[in-house]
N, C-alpha and C positions, 0 to 999 in steps of 0.2 A: 412565453416561448411560442414560436410559430412553426414548428416542424411536426409533421404527422408521424405516426408509427411507421417503422420500416428501416431498412439498412441503407446506408449512403457512404460515399467515399469523397467527402469534400476536400478541397485544397486548403489545408490549415497551415499557416506559416510556411508556405512553400512546399509542403509534402502532402500527398494524398493519404488520408488516414481514415480508417474504418470506424463508423459510428452506427449504432443501432438505437432507435427510440422505441420504447414500449410503454403503454399506459398513458399516451398523450391525452386521452379522453378524460382522465382524472383532473387535468388542469392544475396540478400542483406545481410548486417550485420544483424544477428538475433535480433529481437525485443522480449525480454523475458518478459512475463507478470507475475507480482507478485500479488497474490490476497490478500484480507484483511482477517479480522477475529479478532484475530488470529484463525486459524483452519477452514477458509472458503474453497471455491473451485471456479473453473472457469466455472461451467456448464452454468450459466446465461450469463456471459461475452462472452463466446464462441459464443453464439447464438444471442446476441444483438449487441455488438460492434465488435466482432471478424471478421465477413465477410468483413466489410469495411477496416480493417487493412490488412487482408489476400489478398485483391485485389491488393495491392501494395508492401507488405513487406513479408519477411520470418518471421513468427510469431511462437514463442515457448511458449506454455502454460505449466506452472509447478505448480503442487500442492504440497505444502510443507509437510514434514514428519508429519504423523498423521492427514492429512487434505484430504478431498474429497476422491479421489480414490487411495491415497498413503497409504502405510502401517504405522501403529504406530511404534514408536521406541521401543527398549528394552535397558534399563528399560523404563517403561511407562512414566516417567517424564523427559526423556532425551530431553529437549527443552531448548535452550538458543540462544541468538543472535550469539555467535561464532559458534555454531553448525549449525544454519541456513545459515550463510554466507559460512561455509565450504561446506554445501550441494550445494549452488549455484556455488561455484568454481568447485565442482565435476561435476555439470550439464554442465558447459561450456566445461570442459575437455571431457566429453562424447559426446557432440555435435561436438567437433573438432573446436571450435570457440575461437580464441585468444581474441576477444573482443565482446561485445554485447551492445545494447541499452536496458535499463531497463525501463519498464513502470510499476510503482507501484501505487496501489490505497489503501488508508486507511493504515492498518498495512503493506501492501506490499510496500507502499511508504517509510515508515520508514526502512523497511528491505533493500530497494534499497539504501538508504543513508548509512546504515551500511556497505553494501557490497562495495560501492564506497570508503568508508574510509579504509576498510580492504584490498581491492584489486583494487586500482585505475587504475592499468595498464590493467585491464580486462573490464573497463567500458568506452564506447565512449560517450554516452549521457544518461541523465536521463529525464524521463517524470513522474511527480509526481502529484497525485491528493489527496489532504487532507491527507498528510502523518502524521501518528501518531508515535512518537518516543519512547514513553513508555506508559504503560497502566494505570498508576496512575497520569498522568498529570492533575493537578488541573484545567487547562483550558478546557480540554476535559470533565471532570466531570461536571464543571459548565455549559458548553454549552448544555450537555445532559439534565441536570435538567431544565434549562431554556426552552429547546425545548419541553419537556414533559409538563411543566407547561402551555405552550402556546397552545398545540394541544389537550390536554386531555379535554373531554367534559362530561357533565352529572355526573352520579355517579362516574365514573372513575376520572373525573376532581376533584371532591370533595375529593376523597381519596388521590389523588396526592398532592393536596394543604395541606391536613392534615399532610401528611408525611413530606412535606417541612417545616412545622412549628415545627416539633419535634427537640429536642435538641440532634442531632446526627451529626456526621461528614458528609460532603458531600458524601464521598464514601459509607457510610452506608445508607444514604438517597437514593442514586441512586440504590443501590442493592435492596432496598425495593420497589422503584418505578417500577423497571423492573418486580417485582413479581405481581404487581396489574394491570398493563396496559394490555388491550386486543388487539386483532389483528387490529381492525380499528384504534385504537390510535397509534399503532406501524407503521401502514401504513401511517398515516398522518405525523408521525415523520420522516419517511425515504423518502417519496415520495411527490412531489407536486401535482401529478395527480393521480386520482383514477384508471384510465385505466392502467397506467404504474405499479401501485402497484399490480393490478389484474394479469397483465401479468407475473410479477416477482413471485407472489405467485404460479401461475400455473407451471412455470418453476421449482421453488423450489420443488414442489410436484412431478413433472415428474422426477427430478433427483434422488429422493430417497436418497439423501446424507444428512447427519446430522453433526453437529459440537459437538464433545464430550466435548468440553471445557477444555480438558487436556492441550493443549498448552497455553491457556489463563491463567489457574491457575498457571502453572509453571513459565511463564514469569512475571506475576503480582507479584510473590513473590521475584523476583530478582531486584536488584537495576538497574536503567536506566544506559545505557552505554554512552549516549550522542553521538553527531555526529560531533561536531565542536571543538575539542581540539585545544589549541594554537599550533602553529607550521606549517610548510609548508608541503603540501601533494602533491607536484609536480606542474607542470605548469597548468595554467588556460586552460579550454577547448578552448578558443579563440586561443591559441597558437598551437592547434593540439595535445596536450599531454593529459594525464589522467585527469579525473575530479578532481577539487579542491573544497573542502568544506570550507566555511569561513563564518564569521558572516556578516549579512546584516546590513546596517546602521539603527539605531533605534530599533533593535530587542532585545537589551539587557534587556529591562525591561518587555518584554512580559511574560505572564503567571506567573506573580509574580516573575520573575527572575529565574524560574525553568529551568532545562536542556533543555526541549523541547522548551520553549519560547526563550531561548538564542541562540539555534542552528539555523543555516540557511545554505542554500546551493545555490551556484551560478551554474545554470544549463543552458545549451544551448538547446533551444527548436526549433522544426521545425515550419515552417510558417503555417502549418495546425492547430496549436493550436489557440484557440480564444484569442483575446486581441487587444490592440491598435497597430496601425502601427508603423513602425520605429524600431530601434534597442535599444530602451530604456529599462529600468528595469520595470517589471510588477509584481504586487503582485500575487502569484500563490499558496498560502497556504490555510489552513483551520483550524478548531479548534485544530487539532493535532499539527500544527506548524505555529502559527500566524506570525512568523518572516521570513517565507520562501519567497524568491523572485526568479524570473526566468528571464533569458534574452530571449526575444522573437526575434528570427532570422527571418527576413522577406525576406532574399535572396532566390532565386530559388535554391534548392539544386543541386549540381553537381551529376553526376551518382554515384561516389564513396561515396557520403554522404547519399544515400538513405537508 
């Protein structure tokens, strides 16, 4: 990689996109962080989780087209998974990085899987937190409805329960629930601790950044691409080659057999990730991908693996 620390707004795939490099002096394979949303940003992650990563790794924060401090595309609805993966490929080219490790959370985890499928030769390792593979996954909708039903209190709780009894599709129910829940309810839904919620709220306000919803609307109207088609995608990470995406045992029936439930990824993780000891398979997914498993590597990384 040939970029120094600092912020930049390079032209990636025809759109000015915000990029920040930190920890370049470490000289490691870049760890590219992919945010959620869709349409979110890295402002909070930079300040909460970022410093710990930057102490040991070369970290690259990238805000996707139309998100955070990046420009919106033209036309305004130019969002798709192929475009977003092309943006990432352009980012790695701009960085001068032949390969990268991808850390994706929520929607960013799904994007990381899509990129690994499209460009396996550019991905060394994946670190995924609750990846969401498409925005109309019935498992995600059901989990959000159940979550709000559990945390909503008082008058808000009464209104949520009334909405859940209406004869509407789960997607329509969820849209209406989001309209009636207040800030305390959303904080209980997103965070386990009130002090963490308050800190995040303060950082959100400090950022001055908003999510226009344009990417979400565009992607939600498109059919899911899936991430684990039949066929070989190159050697398994254990062999030192590009990442391979494959079905996990027992994952075929998850999420009603939908694309997100069927998809799974075999990923090589660093020992810093929480989980049981040994080199066994550990469950590492969330509502967006209940069939995801990850291999927990407890070896001490060699210098060229950092």
